[in-house]
C-alpha positions as CSV (number, residue, x, y, z in Angstrom):
1,M,-32.8,42.1,146.1
2,S,-29.3,41.1,147.2
3,A,-27.4,42.1,150.3
4,L,-29.9,44.8,151.4
5,Q,-28.9,46.9,154.4
6,I,-30.6,49.9,155.9
7,E,-28.1,52.3,157.6
8,E,-28.5,55.7,159.3
9,I,-26.3,58.1,157.5
10,D,-24.2,60.6,159.4
11,D,-22.9,64.0,158.0
12,G,-19.9,62.3,156.5
13,G,-22.0,60.0,154.4
14,L,-24.6,62.4,153.1
15,A,-22.8,63.0,149.8
16,Q,-23.3,59.4,148.8
17,T,-27.1,59.8,149.3
18,W,-27.3,62.9,147.0
19,P,-27.6,61.1,143.6
20,V,-30.7,59.3,144.9
21,M,-32.2,62.3,146.8
22,A,-31.6,64.5,143.7
23,Q,-34.3,62.5,141.9
24,L,-36.9,63.7,144.5
25,R,-35.5,67.1,145.2
26,P,-33.9,68.3,141.9
27,H,-34.4,72.0,142.9
28,L,-31.6,71.6,145.4
29,S,-27.9,71.5,144.7
30,E,-25.8,68.9,146.5
31,A,-24.3,71.7,148.7
32,D,-27.7,73.0,149.6
33,Y,-28.9,69.5,150.5
34,I,-25.9,68.9,152.8
35,A,-26.3,72.3,154.4
36,M,-30.0,71.9,154.9
37,V,-29.7,68.4,156.4
38,G,-27.1,69.7,158.8
39,R,-29.4,72.5,160.0
40,M,-32.4,70.2,160.2
41,R,-30.4,67.7,162.3
42,M,-29.7,70.5,164.8
43,T,-33.1,72.1,164.9
44,D,-35.5,69.3,164.2
45,G,-33.8,66.0,165.0
46,F,-33.8,65.2,161.3
47,R,-32.3,61.8,160.4
48,V,-31.4,60.1,157.1
49,F,-31.6,56.4,156.4
50,A,-30.3,54.7,153.3
51,A,-31.2,51.5,151.7
52,M,-27.9,50.0,150.5
53,R,-27.4,47.1,148.1
54,D,-23.9,45.8,147.8
55,G,-22.5,49.0,149.3
56,A,-24.4,51.4,146.9
57,V,-27.2,53.7,148.0
58,V,-30.4,52.7,146.2
59,G,-33.0,54.5,148.4
60,V,-33.2,57.3,151.0
61,A,-35.6,58.3,153.7
62,G,-35.4,61.5,155.6
63,V,-37.4,61.6,158.8
64,R,-38.1,63.9,161.8
65,P,-39.7,63.4,165.1
66,M,-42.8,65.5,165.8
67,E,-45.5,65.9,168.4
68,L,-48.9,67.1,167.3
69,L,-52.0,67.9,169.3
70,Y,-54.2,65.8,167.1
71,C,-52.2,62.6,167.1
72,G,-49.4,62.7,169.6
73,R,-45.8,61.7,169.1
74,I,-45.1,60.7,165.5
75,L,-42.2,60.1,163.1
76,Q,-42.7,62.2,159.9
77,I,-41.2,61.0,156.6
78,D,-40.2,64.2,154.8
79,D,-38.4,62.4,151.9
80,L,-38.7,58.9,150.6
81,V,-37.1,58.0,147.2
82,V,-35.7,55.0,145.5
83,M,-33.5,55.2,142.4
84,E,-35.8,55.1,139.4
85,A,-34.0,52.0,138.0
86,E,-34.4,50.2,141.3
87,R,-38.1,50.8,142.0
88,S,-40.5,47.9,142.6
89,A,-37.6,45.8,144.0
90,G,-38.6,46.1,147.6
91,F,-36.3,48.9,148.7
92,G,-39.0,51.4,149.4
93,K,-40.9,48.8,151.5
94,A,-37.7,48.1,153.4
95,L,-37.2,51.8,154.2
96,V,-40.8,52.2,155.3
97,D,-40.6,49.1,157.5
98,H,-37.3,50.4,159.0
99,V,-38.9,53.8,159.7
100,K,-41.9,52.1,161.4
101,A,-39.6,50.0,163.5
102,Q,-37.7,53.2,164.5
103,A,-40.9,54.9,165.4
104,R,-42.0,52.0,167.6
105,A,-38.6,51.8,169.3
106,E,-38.9,55.6,170.1
107,G,-42.4,55.2,171.6
108,R,-44.1,57.0,168.7
109,T,-47.7,56.2,167.9
110,E,-47.8,56.8,164.2
111,V,-45.7,57.4,161.0
112,H,-46.9,60.3,158.8
113,L,-45.9,61.6,155.4
114,D,-47.1,64.1,152.8
115,S,-47.0,63.4,149.1
116,G,-47.5,65.7,146.1
117,L,-50.8,65.4,144.3
118,A,-49.1,64.4,141.0
119,R,-47.1,61.5,142.5
120,T,-49.8,58.8,141.8
121,E,-47.3,55.9,141.6
122,A,-46.1,56.9,145.1
123,H,-49.6,57.1,146.3
124,R,-50.3,53.5,145.2
125,F,-47.2,52.4,147.0
126,Y,-48.3,54.2,150.2
127,D,-51.8,52.7,149.9
128,R,-50.2,49.2,149.7
129,E,-48.1,49.9,152.7
130,G,-51.2,50.7,154.8
131,F,-51.0,54.5,155.0
132,E,-54.4,56.3,155.3
133,R,-55.2,59.3,153.2
134,L,-56.2,61.9,155.8
135,G,-56.6,65.2,154.0
136,Y,-54.8,67.9,152.1
137,H,-51.6,69.8,152.9
138,F,-52.0,73.6,152.3
139,R,-49.4,76.3,152.0
140,I,-49.1,80.0,151.3
141,R,-45.8,81.4,149.9
142,L,-44.5,84.5,151.7
């Protein structure tokens, strides 16, 4: 891993994160992604961090602050993805470590995330990073 940097990405830099995010959220178009992130920034305090190697985005994390009755003030990872060709090189770990540091700096007590049942490789990564498996996430489409 050479010249790794983690940067918070502002609205002007979102387009450079799209090729990576598209691997996790292929149902979105780039325009939808940029518009949604803009809305989520305003309504939910959503933030985007990018793992950069030699100036190129190789990983992205989208996070939001939350406060929940059962656990208090947390930082929720909504999206965490590393370019397929760059996986297992430490970029995902660097992003998770950065999010944990941000959470601590903001006085948050935990970092949470949800992960699709089929993403078994991601689950192994989260297990290695010390995340606990707490339950199931349910939804109903309206």
